[in-house]
TIKOL-614717 format. One line per 10 residues: number of its first residue (from 0); their letters; for each residue x, y, z of N, C-alpha, C. Coordinates in steps of 0.02 Angstrom, whole numbers, plus 50000, padded with zeros to 5 digits. Example, Ala and Ser with C-alpha at 12.3 -4.5 7.8 and 13.67 -1.06 7.14 Angstrom:
<rs>
0) AS) 50660:49716:50390:50615:49775:50390:50660:49835:50390; 50642:49888:50354:50684:49947:50357:50645:50002:50394
</rs>
This chain:
<rs>
0) MFRLNTKNTL) 53064:46807:50212:53022:46867:50211:52954:46849:50180; 52899:46870:50215:52832:46854:50191:52814:46901:50134; 52788:46872:50080:52768:46913:50022:52694:46900:50008; 52654:46954:50000:52583:46949:49985:52574:46925:49914; 52536:46873:49905:52520:46848:49838:52460:46887:49813; 52476:46941:49776:52423:46987:49754:52372:46952:49711; 52396:46909:49666:52350:46875:49620:52301:46831:49659; 52327:46793:49708:52282:46750:49747:52234:46790:49791; 52259:46846:49818:52217:46888:49860:52159:46918:49821; 52173:46943:49762:52120:46972:49720:52069:46919:49700
10) AALLLATTAM) 52094:46860:49686:52048:46805:49668:52002:46787:49726; 52030:46787:49787:51990:46770:49846:51937:46823:49858; 51957:46887:49850:51908:46941:49859:51853:46937:49808; 51871:46922:49746:51821:46916:49693:51772:46860:49708; 51798:46803:49731:51755:46747:49748:51708:46764:49806; 51735:46799:49856:51694:46818:49914:51639:46866:49894; 51657:46916:49851:51607:46964:49828:51553:46931:49788; 51573:46885:49744:51525:46849:49702:51478:46807:49745; 51504:46776:49797:51463:46735:49841:51414:46777:49881; 51433:46839:49898:51390:46882:49937:51333:46912:49896
20) APAIAQDQPG) 51344:46920:49832:51296:46955:49789:51226:46925:49792; 51218:46858:49784:51150:46830:49788:51117:46843:49855; 51155:46839:49909:51126:46850:49975:51101:46921:49982; 51141:46969:49958:51121:47039:49961:51059:47051:49919; 51059:47021:49858:51003:47030:49812:50939:47002:49843; 50944:46945:49878:50885:46916:49908:50861:46957:49968; 50909:46983:50007:50891:47023:50066:50861:47090:50045; 50885:47118:49990:50862:47183:49966:50838:47175:49893; 50784:47139:49882:50762:47127:49813:50742:47190:49775; 50728:47243:49812:50708:47305:49779:50764:47353:49767
30) SGTEIIMAQP) 50825:47333:49781:50882:47378:49773:50886:47405:49702; 50887:47472:49695:50892:47503:49630:50826:47514:49595; 50771:47495:49627:50704:47502:49597:50664:47555:49633; 50635:47600:49595:50594:47654:49624:50521:47635:49625; 50487:47652:49679:50414:47645:49684:50385:47714:49695; 50337:47732:49654:50300:47794:49663:50233:47776:49694; 50227:47789:49759:50166:47772:49795:50118:47831:49797; 50054:47816:49799:50003:47868:49807:49962:47852:49869; 49929:47902:49894:49881:47894:49948:49820:47937:49932; 49762:47922:49962:49702:47960:49945:49698:48027:49979
40) TWDTGWFHTE) 49649:48066:49961:49640:48131:49993:49609:48125:50062; 49581:48067:50080:49556:48057:50149:49613:48031:50192; 49625:48067:50248:49685:48052:50288:49680:47988:50329; 49620:47958:50333:49613:47897:50371:49648:47837:50338; 49671:47846:50276:49708:47793:50242:49783:47802:50244; 49807:47857:50273:49878:47872:50269:49921:47829:50315; 49890:47803:50369:49928:47763:50417:49952:47698:50386; 49906:47659:50356:49929:47596:50327:49970:47607:50264; 49960:47665:50230:50004:47682:50174:50076:47689:50199; 50086:47723:50255:50153:47733:50282:50183:47667:50306
50) IFRQMLGELG) 50143:47623:50334:50169:47557:50355:50197:47521:50294; 50161:47521:50239:50186:47488:50179:50247:47523:50151; 50248:47589:50153:50306:47626:50127:50369:47605:50165; 50364:47599:50231:50422:47581:50270:50442:47508:50259; 50394:47463:50251:50411:47393:50238:50444:47386:50170; 50419:47421:50120:50451:47419:50054:50522:47446:50057; 50533:47496:50099:50600:47522:50109:50647:47469:50139; 50620:47429:50184:50661:47376:50214:50680:47323:50162; 50641:47318:50109:50657:47271:50055:50704:47303:50003; 50725:47365:50016:50773:47397:49972:50744:47441:49919
60) YSVGEVLTLD) 50678:47446:49915:50648:47489:49865:50657:47563:49883; 50665:47603:49833:50669:47675:49843:50599:47705:49838; 50573:47727:49895:50505:47755:49897:50511:47826:49923; 50500:47873:49880:50506:47943:49899:50443:47969:49932; 50431:48034:49924:50371:48064:49952:50309:48035:49920; 50261:48018:49961:50199:47987:49936:50154:48042:49907; 50126:48029:49847:50082:48077:49814:50011:48070:49840; 49978:48126:49854:49908:48126:49874:49865:48142:49813; 49823:48093:49794:49786:48099:49732:49712:48084:49743; 49669:48117:49702:49599:48098:49698:49593:48030:49663
70) NPAFYQSVAF) 49537:47998:49673:49527:47931:49644:49537:47930:49568; 49504:47973:49529:49512:47968:49456:49584:47978:49435; 49619:48025:49466:49689:48038:49448:49732:47977:49463; 49721:47946:49520:49762:47887:49537:49750:47830:49487; 49687:47813:49476:49673:47754:49435:49696:47764:49363; 49693:47824:49338:49721:47837:49271:49797:47833:49272; 49828:47860:49325:49901:47861:49329:49930:47792:49338; 49898:47750:49378:49924:47682:49388:49917:47641:49325; 49866:47654:49286:49858:47619:49222:49914:47636:49174; 49934:47699:49172:49988:47722:49127:50057:47705:49154
80) GDVTMWVDGW) 50062:47689:49218:50127:47676:49249:50161:47738:49275; 50126:47794:49275:50154:47856:49303:50158:47851:49379; 50114:47813:49409:50114:47797:49480:50116:47721:49487; 50153:47696:49535:50161:47624:49542:50102:47591:49577; 50079:47620:49632:50030:47585:49673:50000:47629:49727; 49945:47606:49756:49922:47629:49821:49890:47570:49858; 49879:47579:49923:49848:47525:49963:49782:47550:49990; 49746:47589:49950:49683:47620:49971:49627:47612:49921; 49628:47555:49886:49570:47540:49844:49513:47515:49887; 49455:47545:49879:49395:47523:49915:49349:47489:49865
90) FPIHNPYIPS) 49341:47424:49874:49298:47388:49827:49243:47351:49867; 49180:47359:49844:49159:47378:49777:49144:47452:49765; 49153:47496:49815:49135:47566:49804:49176:47597:49747; 49236:47571:49734:49278:47596:49680:49268:47557:49614; 49219:47512:49612:49207:47474:49551:49198:47518:49489; 49166:47577:49495:49159:47619:49435:49225:47639:49403; 49280:47636:49441:49345:47655:49413:49381:47598:49377; 49357:47537:49387:49392:47479:49359:49403:47484:49283; 49355:47507:49244:49368:47512:49171:49427:47556:49154; 49444:47604:49197:49499:47650:49182:49568:47619:49192
100) FEGSAEIISG) 49571:47561:49228:49637:47530:49238:49638:47456:49222; 49581:47428:49204:49577:47356:49190:49626:47336:49135; 49665:47284:49149:49715:47260:49101:49783:47292:49109; 49786:47347:49146:49849:47382:49156:49871:47384:49229; 49824:47373:49274:49839:47371:49345:49798:47316:49377; 49819:47294:49436:49789:47236:49467:49768:47252:49538; 49712:47224:49559:49689:47229:49629:49716:47170:49668; 49748:47184:49725:49771:47132:49771:49734:47143:49837; 49693:47095:49854:49645:47104:49909:49676:47092:49977; 49645:47124:50027:49659:47106:50096:49710:47148:50133
110) VVTGGAMEGY) 49721:47211:50112:49770:47254:50146:49749:47266:50219; 49687:47286:50229:49660:47296:50296:49603:47248:50306; 49606:47208:50359:49556:47157:50371:49505:47181:50423; 49446:47152:50420:49395:47167:50470:49333:47199:50442; 49334:47218:50378:49274:47245:50347:49268:47320:50356; 49247:47354:50305:49239:47426:50306:49167:47443:50288; 49134:47482:50331:49063:47499:50321:49057:47571:50298; 48999:47586:50267:48980:47654:50249:48907:47663:50265; 48888:47725:50276:48817:47737:50287:48803:47808:50311; 48740:47819:50329:48716:47885:50350:48700:47884:50424
120) LVDKATAEEL) 48719:47938:50458:48708:47942:50531:48676:48007:50551; 48639:48004:50606:48604:48062:50635:48619:48062:50710; 48622:48121:50740:48633:48122:50812:48574:48087:50846; 48590:48048:50897:48541:48003:50928:48482:48041:50959; 48496:48097:50991:48443:48134:51025:48389:48157:50975; 48410:48185:50918:48362:48209:50869:48326:48151:50835; 48364:48097:50822:48333:48038:50791:48277:48011:50835; 48287:48009:50900:48235:47984:50946:48178:48034:50953; 48195:48098:50957:48144:48149:50966:48096:48153:50906; 48124:48148:50845:48084:48156:50784:48069:48089:50749
130) DITSLEDFKR) 48088:48035:50782:48075:47967:50755:48104:47960:50684; 48169:47975:50678:48204:47969:50614:48237:47900:50611; 48218:47861:50561:48247:47795:50552:48272:47783:50482; 48253:47828:50435:48269:47816:50364:48282:47882:50328; 48316:47878:50272:48324:47937:50230:48257:47966:50210; 48207:47923:50205:48140:47947:50185:48113:47999:50233; 48134:47997:50296:48109:48044:50345:48132:48116:50332; 48184:48124:50291:48209:48191:50277:48167:48229:50226; 48112:48199:50204:48064:48234:50163:48011:48269:50206; 48009:48253:50271:47959:48282:50316:47978:48354:50334
140) DDVKAAFDRD) 47928:48397:50339:47941:48468:50353:47973:48479:50421; 47951:48440:50471:47979:48451:50538:48053:48430:50541; 48070:48378:50504:48139:48356:50501:48182:48406:50462; 48155:48430:50407:48193:48479:50367:48207:48542:50407; 48158:48564:50446:48168:48624:50487:48222:48613:50539; 48226:48553:50567:48275:48540:50620:48346:48539:50592; 48355:48515:50530:48422:48506:50502:48441:48559:50451; 48400:48611:50444:48415:48665:50398:48459:48716:50433; 48524:48714:50420:48571:48756:50456:48583:48823:50421; 48566:48828:50356:48580:48891:50321:48516:48927:50298
150) GDGRVDMVAC) 48458:48902:50317:48396:48937:50304:48370:48932:50233; 48394:48883:50194:48370:48878:50125:48311:48829:50118; 48285:48804:50175:48228:48760:50173:48245:48687:50161; 48310:48671:50157:48331:48602:50145:48376:48578:50203; 48376:48513:50211:48420:48481:50260:48493:48489:50238; 48538:48501:50285:48609:48503:50269:48643:48439:50293; 48676:48404:50246:48709:48341:50262:48781:48341:50240; 48828:48322:50284:48898:48316:50265:48904:48254:50220; 48926:48265:50158:48931:48212:50108:49005:48201:50090; 49018:48180:50028:49086:48165:50005:49109:48219:49956
160) PPGWGCELTI) 49173:48237:49960:49200:48285:49912:49199:48256:49841; 49200:48299:49791:49201:48276:49721:49262:48231:49708; 49250:48178:49671:49304:48133:49652:49311:48072:49696; 49276:48071:49754:49278:48013:49797:49228:47961:49772; 49243:47897:49783:49198:47845:49761:49129:47851:49794; 49128:47870:49858:49064:47876:49893:49020:47931:49864; 49050:47981:49833:49010:48034:49802:48963:48005:49750; 48988:47958:49710:48948:47928:49657:48889:47889:49685; 48901:47851:49739:48846:47812:49768:48796:47856:49803; 48819:47907:49838:48772:47953:49871:48729:47988:49820
170) EHHFNAYDLN) 48758:48012:49766:48719:48044:49714:48668:47996:49684; 48688:47933:49674:48642:47883:49649:48583:47874:49698; 48599:47869:49762:48546:47862:49813:48498:47921:49810; 48525:47980:49809:48481:48039:49815:48439:48049:49752; 48462:48025:49696:48420:48024:49636:48366:47970:49642; 48387:47911:49664:48341:47854:49668:48285:47866:49719; 48301:47900:49774:48253:47910:49827:48219:47979:49823; 48231:48016:49769:48200:48083:49758:48213:48129:49817; 48276:48135:49837:48294:48175:49895:48328:48241:49878; 48344:48252:49815:48384:48311:49798:48350:48377:49815
180) EHVNLIKAGY) 48285:48379:49810:48250:48442:49826:48242:48452:49901; 48258:48400:49940:48249:48404:50012:48315:48411:50050; 48369:48389:50020:48433:48387:50056:48488:48423:50017; 48526:48463:50052:48585:48496:50023:48647:48457:50044; 48683:48430:49995:48743:48390:50009:48803:48436:50015; 48834:48436:50073:48894:48476:50085:48954:48436:50059; 48987:48462:50006:49042:48425:49974:49109:48459:49983; 49114:48502:50032:49179:48534:50046:49226:48482:50076; 49286:48504:50096:49334:48458:50126:49302:48419:50183; 49309:48353:50181:49271:48312:50228:49293:48324:50301
190) AASMADAVAA) 49358:48327:50313:49382:48335:50382:49356:48400:50412; 49359:48454:50373:49335:48519:50398:49260:48518:50409; 49224:48488:50362:49150:48485:50368:49129:48445:50429; 49165:48388:50441:49148:48347:50498:49168:48381:50564; 49223:48418:50563:49242:48455:50623:49188:48506:50641; 49160:48537:50590:49105:48584:50600:49043:48548:50627; 49030:48488:50601:48973:48449:50626:48982:48429:50698; 49043:48408:50716:49057:48389:50786:49046:48449:50832; 49070:48507:50811:49061:48568:50851:48986:48584:50859; 48948:48575:50806:48876:48587:50810:48843:48539:50858
200) YETGDPIFFY) 48864:48475:50855:48837:48425:50901:48851:48443:50973; 48911:48468:50985:48931:48485:51054:48891:48544:51082; 48862:48584:51038:48820:48639:51061:48746:48620:51061; 48731:48557:51045:48662:48533:51049:48624:48537:50984; 48656:48553:50929:48621:48558:50865:48616:48489:50832; 48563:48477:50794:48556:48414:50757:48610:48408:50703; 48634:48348:50690:48683:48338:50636:48664:48276:50596; 48682:48278:50532:48666:48224:50485:48727:48218:50439; 48756:48158:50434:48817:48152:50395:48826:48081:50369; 48867:48076:50317:48891:48012:50291:48959:47998:50323
210) TWTPNWTVNE) 48973:47934:50337:49040:47916:50357:49055:47844:50337; 49117:47824:50351:49139:47757:50336:49183:47733:50394; 49197:47669:50395:49244:47643:50445:49300:47607:50408; 49363:47614:50430:49385:47652:50490:49387:47727:50478; 49368:47764:50528:49367:47837:50523:49364:47865:50593; 49397:47922:50603:49398:47953:50670:49328:47974:50692; 49282:47984:50644:49215:48009:50662:49180:47962:50710; 49189:47895:50701:49154:47848:50744:49188:47839:50811; 49247:47868:50819:49277:47873:50886:49253:47936:50921; 49245:47989:50882:49223:48053:50910:49148:48053:50924
220) LVPGEDVVWI) 49110:48024:50878:49037:48019:50884:49019:47945:50883; 49011:47916:50941:49006:47843:50947:48936:47820:50929; 48931:47774:50880:48865:47747:50862:48834:47711:50922; 48770:47726:50933:48735:47697:50989:48736:47740:51051; 48785:47786:51055:48790:47832:51111:48776:47904:51089; 48814:47927:51041:48806:47996:51017:48763:48000:50954; 48770:47950:50911:48737:47951:50846:48708:47881:50832; 48666:47878:50779:48639:47813:50758:48645:47808:50682; 48658:47746:50659:48655:47731:50588:48581:47728:50568; 48561:47762:50515:48493:47756:50490:48493:47715:50426
230) EVPEVNLPEE) 48434:47697:50402:48428:47652:50345:48409:47690:50282; 48421:47657:50225:48395:47682:50162:48325:47652:50152; 48281:47686:50113:48213:47660:50104:48212:47590:50074; 48258:47579:50027:48267:47514:49996:48338:47512:49968; 48366:47454:49959:48433:47449:49930:48429:47464:49856; 48465:47515:49835:48467:47535:49765:48539:47558:49750; 48575:47517:49711:48646:47529:49700:48660:47549:49628; 48716:47583:49616:48736:47597:49547:48745:47531:49508; 48740:47536:49442:48741:47477:49399:48802:47434:49412; 48860:47465:49424:48922:47427:49434:48921:47385:49497
240) MADLADAATR) 48875:47400:49544:48872:47363:49607:48805:47328:49617; 48763:47328:49566:48694:47304:49574:48691:47231:49598; 48740:47191:49581:48740:47121:49601:48760:47111:49674; 48776:47166:49709:48797:47162:49779:48744:47187:49827; 48682:47189:49804:48628:47217:49844:48621:47181:49912; 48630:47116:49912:48621:47079:49975:48673:47100:50028; 48732:47122:50005:48785:47141:50051:48775:47212:50079; 48723:47247:50057:48710:47314:50081:48667:47315:50143; 48647:47256:50166:48611:47249:50230:48654:47204:50275; 48669:47229:50336:48714:47192:50380:48682:47181:50448
250) EGVTGCVSDP) 48697:47124:50477:48674:47108:50544:48725:47131:50596; 48698:47147:50655:48742:47162:50711:48779:47227:50707; 48752:47277:50672:48785:47342:50666:48770:47382:50730; 48821:47394:50769:48813:47431:50832:48789:47502:50818; 48734:47520:50852:48709:47588:50845:48661:47598:50788; 48641:47545:50754:48592:47553:50699:48522:47555:50728; 48475:47588:50693:48406:47592:50716:48369:47526:50708; 48399:47479:50671:48367:47415:50660:48420:47361:50651; 48400:47299:50664:48445:47242:50653:48406:47186:50619; 48424:47166:50559:48482:47189:50520:48473:47262:50497
260) CRLGFPANTI) 48529:47292:50479:48531:47363:50462:48539:47371:50387; 48491:47406:50356:48492:47418:50283:48533:47481:50270; 48598:47474:50269:48643:47531:50262:48641:47562:50192; 48631:47520:50142:48628:47545:50073:48695:47544:50038; 48748:47526:50073:48815:47520:50044:48840:47449:50058; 48865:47414:50008:48896:47349:50022:48958:47357:50065; 48972:47306:50106:49034:47307:50145:49093:47307:50097; 49143:47346:50113:49202:47353:50070:49262:47315:50098; 49309:47301:50054:49376:47281:50075:49423:47336:50054; 49477:47345:50092:49528:47394:50076:49586:47356:50043
270) DAVVNSAFLE) 49598:47370:49980:49643:47330:49939:49698:47373:49907; 49751:47338:49887:49804:47371:49849:49785:47371:49775; 49806:47422:49739:49801:47424:49666:49870:47442:49640; 49898:47398:49597:49968:47403:49577:49973:47396:49501; 50018:47434:49472:50031:47429:49401:50053:47358:49383; 50022:47328:49332:50034:47258:49316:50105:47244:49293; 50133:47289:49252:50201:47279:49227:50250:47280:49285; 50239:47324:49334:50282:47326:49392:50278:47261:49432; 50218:47236:49442:50209:47173:49479:50245:47116:49445; 50243:47114:49379:50275:47060:49342:50350:47060:49354
280) DNPSVRALLE) 50379:47121:49359:50451:47127:49369:50472:47122:49442; 50423:47127:49487:50439:47130:49559:50394:47082:49599; 50406:47017:49593:50365:46969:49629:50368:46976:49704; 50420:47006:49730:50425:47016:49803:50371:47064:49828; 50353:47114:49787:50301:47161:49806:50233:47126:49807; 50220:47086:49756:50158:47047:49756:50154:47003:49818; 50208:46969:49834:50208:46923:49891:50196:46961:49956; 50226:47021:49963:50216:47061:50023:50143:47081:50029; 50114:47107:49975:50045:47130:49977:49997:47073:49991; 50012:47014:49966:49968:46957:49978:49974:46931:50049
290) AVEIPIEDVY) 50032:46943:50081:50044:46917:50149:50017:46963:50204; 50021:47029:50193:50006:47077:50246:49932:47081:50261; 49916:47083:50325:49848:47096:50348:49853:47143:50408; 49829:47205:50400:49830:47254:50454:49760:47256:50485; 49753:47239:50550:49686:47239:50581:49654:47308:50579; 49590:47309:50563:49555:47372:50557:49553:47408:50625; 49555:47370:50680:49554:47401:50746:49616:47444:50757; 49673:47424:50728:49734:47463:50735:49729:47529:50696; 49694:47526:50639:49683:47587:50601:49636:47634:50639; 49583:47605:50670:49539:47645:50713:49579:47682:50766
300) AQNAEMNAGN) 49623:47646:50800:49661:47675:50855:49704:47732:50832; 49739:47723:50775:49781:47777:50749:49739:47837:50727; 49682:47824:50695:49638:47879:50674:49616:47920:50733; 49602:47886:50789:49581:47922:50849:49637:47966:50876; 49698:47939:50876:49757:47978:50898:49767:48039:50852; 49760:48027:50787:49770:48081:50739:49718:48136:50750; 49657:48116:50763:49605:48166:50774:49616:48205:50839; 49651:48172:50886:49666:48205:50950:49726:48252:50946; 49758:48254:50887:49814:48300:50877:49881:48268:50864; 49886:48202:50873:49949:48168:50860:49950:48147:50786
310) DDIEAQASAW) 49979:48189:50744:49977:48176:50672:50046:48158:50644; 50091:48132:50687:50156:48108:50664:50147:48037:50638; 50122:48031:50577:50104:47966:50550:50166:47923:50539; 50221:47953:50520:50282:47915:50509:50304:47880:50574; 50301:47917:50629:50320:47888:50694:50270:47835:50716; 50206:47847:50704:50154:47798:50723:50163:47733:50684; 50179:47739:50619:50189:47679:50578:50252:47642:50601; 50305:47679:50617:50366:47647:50642:50353:47610:50707; 50315:47641:50751:50299:47609:50815:50257:47546:50804; 50210:47549:50757:50168:47490:50743:50211:47433:50716
320) IEDNRALVDS) 50258:47449:50672:50302:47398:50645:50343:47366:50700; 50371:47406:50745:50412:47378:50798:50370:47338:50848; 50309:47360:50860:50265:47323:50905:50245:47255:50876; 50248:47252:50809:50229:47190:50774:50288:47162:50735; 50349:47171:50762:50409:47156:50725:50413:47083:50702; 50395:47036:50744:50400:46965:50723:50355:46951:50664; 50294:46978:50666:50247:46968:50611:50272:47004:50548; 50295:47065:50555:50321:47103:50498:50380:47067:50467; 50425:47041:50508:50483:47005:50481:50461:46943:50442; 50408:46910:50465:50384:46852:50428:50357:46872:50360
330) WLETARAAS) 50324:46930:50357:50299:46955:50292:50358:46972:50246; 50409:47004:50274:50467:47023:50234:50504:46962:50209; 50508:46910:50250:50542:46849:50228:50503:46816:50172; 50436:46819:50176:50395:46792:50122:50409:46830:50057; 50415:46896:50062:50429:46937:50004:50498:46921:49975; 50547:46913:50019:50616:46899:49996:50619:46830:49962; 50583:46782:49989:50583:46715:49960:50553:46716:49890; 50506:46760:49878:50473:46764:49812:50519:46794:49759; 50571:46830:49782:50616:46862:49734:50666:46814:49705
</rs>
């Protein structure tokens, strides 16, 4: 009669379980670890945030609902460790926030590749009709009359909401160029303000706005066709970015009134900012962030879809991951190896 050797069976199971543990730990290095992710108030950054959220989930990390935060709130929170990370640091435009997290959080560069621009744009028809090439032209009475939408005698320009990094640079510009008495900066919700500007453009009204890339605005209002980038009178940057003045003029900018184009904003990179203590304990996250490069053209494409009404960002991110599965898997393997 066959008798089960319970002692030997239990020993074999224990050995098998012990042997499997390292493999599981390496495959899921984030198992049991929570990440609190944040995203900015501008929705053009939510797509690559979701891509990272899903990849971190594949590494076993617990990533719940992503918090939407203004810049100051995020940078203070990541320094304290109340928030783990975001992948929407714009540098150097966010340089003024560095003192609030320096020593407690770290910048990891290269989340989105291809360069990110900022600047001021005017509808092409009005720019050509009134010979508008620079912010300086908005001091002229004929220009002010054309762009005065509320009858207060000043130009109306879609700017940045309070708390955004671009708000600080725009305010610096308008002080430096003595434009405050000539231009009214619209600082309401950016998406709504730009939707209003697009509607005005479609009815033939002049429009003047700030934007950045990647952004749905440059898909809706194409530089060189619908609008033109105009220049600043001279490059004048906040103290924290003063050493980057040369980078505020770029060659080959499609749709600019001049080449090279004196945009007045240095080219940015889109980078991750992560709590330092968390990075020390989670080398797989550092390795993932250092490995990943999301082409800016893919962000453009998603932003255009989102503006057209397809706002299922979770599904769009999932589709992007599957379309790039071999590359994503290589990034995940790099992260697992680091653990």
